[in-house]
C-alpha angles and dihedrals in degrees: 000000000000124000090244093058091048092053090049092054091049092051091051094050099051097070090058092067099043098078091052091050090053091050090053093050089049093051090048091051093049092048090051092048091048091050093049090049100041102020126121093277093051102050094137133251111319092202091052091049090050093050091054089054090054092049092066092073127028096197126029118201103211103171144012129203128190127204138176106209118195109219138173137193136179135217132198127191140173093030093310096312093117115044126175139174132199126199117194138185106200120180110225135185127205125192125211114209144172119224100226092181085079091060115111139147092280089067095050132068130180126206107195094186095057095027089235126153114201116205125186111192129201114254115280116267124214122214126230107273112266104221117205098208091169086073096040120121122214136195119189130193127192142095092249124002111196120216089249091050091049091051092049092048092051093047093049092048089051091054092047092048091053094051092046092048090051093047090051092047090055093060113129092239094054093041090054091049090052092049092050089052091048092052092052094046093049091046090054090050089052101041100054099052092041090050088053089050091054103261110136132188095007124171118224120206109198125191139160132229107277096022120135117229090256090061095056115109125212117210123189120195135176100239092196088069092046090052091055090055 
């Protein structure tokens, strides 16, 4: 075979490899652009990610307390001729919740250097007591209790039971238990989406409106474990 024929074959073979070479270059370029966009230094806005997790639920119930207030009321009719009294034990339940619809960027802070997310929650809100009157127990005293008197006695005891349940629910010990539960729940809501976004071993500082700095609580969690859950 002459040198001239060999050169002709080489020249004809080279163009066959050129398109594959361009495809490889294109794939490499796309991979580099993807890494630059979604790589470890471009994981997105952690505050934005946190706000999205809050948007999934407007109100978060963090704690529930049950009570059984013992209440009593009196009734007098016909110028005091008919007197009656009713004692009642009415089970009641109060929910403690956080209004997450109030959460915005002003309540969040992110320290990239220490990987710390600061969260300031609205004050806890207590629900109206849910009275389980089906399980209530009543004891009535009186020579003759008219239907109207019985209705008034029951209504008065219901109002008293609601007030006493709320007063008990506002006790410092129960409020602190509810805050602790709220911190844990909010930390869980933050840790999982941030872990999915690539943020690991973050620290969450949770406080409430009106808290002093000494009352703030720092919670550290291994997001990798949370992501597995």
